[in-house]
N, C-alpha and C positions, 0 to 999 in steps of 0.2 A: 543381149545380155540383160537389158534393163526393162522396166515397166513400159509397156507400149500403149498406144492410143491415148496421148496426153490431153485430149480435148473432148469436151462434151457438147457437140453441136445441138443446141436446144431446138432448132427449127426442123430437125430431121427425125421423124418418128418411125420411119420404115425400117425393115430388116434387110440388110444387104447380104447376099449369099457368099460372095467370094472371100471377104476377110473373115467372116464367121466360120467358113470351112477350115481355115488355118487355126482359128481359135479352138474349134472342136477337135482338130487333130492334136493340138497341144494338150487339151484336156484328156484325150485318150492316152497320150504318152504318159501323163502323170498317173492316170488310173492303171495303166499297164505296169508302171514302175512298182506300184503297191502290190499288184498281183504277183509280179516276178519275185519281190522280196518275200512274200508269203510262201512261195514255192522254193525259197532258198537260193535263187539265182540273183545274187547281189550285183554282179557285173552288169547283167541285163537291166536290172533296176536302176543302177547309176547312169548307164548310158541313156536310158529312156528319159531321165530328167534332163540330161543335156539336149536330147532331141526336142523336148518340150520347150527348152529355152530358145532354141533356134526358131521353132515355129512361132513362139510368142513374139520374137523380134520381127518376124516376117509379116504377121497379120496387121500390125500397126502401120508398117510401111506400105503394104498393099492398100490399106484403107486410105492412106494419105495420097498415094499415087493415083488411085482410081477415083478419088473424091467420093468414097463410100463410107465416110465416118458417120457414126450415129451414136446416140445415147445408149441404145440397146447394146451395140457392139462394145462400147467402153465398159458397161456393167458386166457383160458376159465375159469379157477379157479378164476383169478383176476376179470374178468367181473361178475362172479356169486357173488363174495364177495362184489362188488360194489352195487349190487342190494340188497343182504340180509343184509349187515351190514352198507351200506351207505344210500341207498334210503329208505328202509323199516323202519328202526328206526325213521328217520326224519319224514316220512309221518305219522307213527303211533303216535308219540309224538304230531305232529301238530293237527291231528284229535282228539286226546284224550283231550288235554287241551290248547296247545299253540295257537290254533285258537281264543281263547278268548282274546288274547293280540293283535289281529289285525296284522298290518304290522310288529310289533316287533317279534311276534311269527313266522311269515313267514320268516323273515330274519334269526332268530335263527335256524330254521329248515334247511334253505338253507346253512347256515354256517357249520352246522354239515355235510351235504352231500358233500359240497365242500372239507371240511377237510378230510373226508374219501377218496375222490378221490385223493387228494394230498398225503395222507398217503400211499395208495397203489402204486401210481406212484413212490414215493421215495423208497419204499420197493423193487419194481421191478428193479429200476436202480442200487441198491446196492447189488444185488444178486452176490455171489461169492467173494465179497470184504469185506463185513461186518462180524463182529464177530458173529458167529451163536449162541453163548451163550446168546446174548442179542438182544433186539429189540430197535430201536430208535423211541421213541414215543409210545403211547399206541396202541396196536394192534386193528384193527377195530372190530374183533369179541368181544374182551373184552369190548371195548367201547359200542358196541351195547348191550352187556349183562347188563352193568350198567344201561343203559337207559330203556331197556325192563324189567329188574328186578324191577325197580321203578313202572312201569305200572302194572306189574303182582301183586306185593305185595299190591299196593293201591287198585286195583280192587278185589283182593282176600279178603281184609278186608271189602269190600263193602262200601268203602267211596266214596264220590263224588270227581271227579277230579278237580272241580272248585277251591278248596282250594290249589291245587298243581301248580297253574299257575307260580308263581315266583320261587319255588323250581325246577320245571321242566325246566323253562327257564335257570336257573343257571346251572343245571346239563347238559343240552344240549350244552350250550356254553363251559363249562369246559371240557366235553368229546371231543368236537371238537378240542379245543385248545390242549388237551393232545395228541391227535393223531398226530398233526403237530409239537409238541414240540421236544426238544432235550433230553427229559427225557429218562433214560435207564430203561428197564424192562427185567426181566429174561425171556428167551424163553423156558427153560426146554428142549431144543432139545438135550442137552448132557446127559439126563437121559436115561440109557440103561436098558430096562425092561427085557432083557435076562439074566442079571447077578443076583446073589444072593444079597439079602438085609437083614439087621437086622430084627429081629422078631418084634420090636416095629413099624417098618414101615408098616408091614402088619396090625397090630392093629390100627394104625392111619388111614389107608385107610378104614378099616372096620368101624371105628367110623364115618368117614366122610360120607360113604354111608348110614349108619343108620340115621344120622342127616338129610341128604338130603331127605331120604324117609319119615321122620316124617313131615317135613315142607319144601317142595321143593322151593317155591318162596322166602322165607326169607333166607334160607341157601345159595341158589345159589346167590342171590343178595348180601348178606353180603360177600361171598367169592370173588366175582368180584370187589366189592367196595374196599376190602382190597388189592387186586391185583392192582387196579388203583392207590391206595395211596402208593403202594410200590415204584413207580417211584420217587415221591417227597422225600420219606423217604430215598431212596438210594442216591439221590442227596445230601441231607443234611448230610448223613453219610460220603460221600466222601469229601464234603466241610470241615466238621469238622476234618476229618483225615488229610487233606492237611494243614489245619490251625495249627493243633497241631504239625505236622512235621516241618512246617516253624518256629513256635515258638521255638521248640526244637533245630532246626538248628541255629537260631539266638542266642539262649542262649549258645550253645556250642561254637560258634565263639567268643562270648563275654568273 
């Protein structure tokens, strides 16, 4: 779901085939999503972006597991992310419904694309110094999932996209703003899948898989919407905690 390949190994200048095959597949999925939207198949377009997201998560893990990380792979991964999670969602959303808003829809789609580019540039410049447990700003794959989940659900219900002009405009702008914001999101990079976990975790994962299998578009979209809202929720929680600590400190001094 998140930006992959978080390190730039300076000493390795070669090109490794295996992880870059997954990156190329993710890039193709993003390209295919744009072509599908041009042909009017918006469900295929939305699904292709989700496929790109899965492949984007795999390439980084494959590189780390096989010790095939490289500066080339990290840069290639960022460029593929820009196509799959920056350009493709904006083009799909514009062709689906935002074009009905004229210049306003065009500006909104470009704002999302520019925000994704800025998000990826900021992410790359903070490699090695940022806390790996958190992301600053909504990750571009998660932002794309919120946008494409809306397209997938609406088309899956066989509703006309015309009634979604204003909601689509709002979501496009908010997703773009969330990417370049200072909101904090959990990265889940500190989760170690090699260690033992309590039994209820296995049950929870099983239930999540079952729910997703029952209705993939709605479950996936809801999951990513919840994740997108977790940033503002975490900000409010921290603000409230600091406020209570300040009030408690002032009360103690009095």
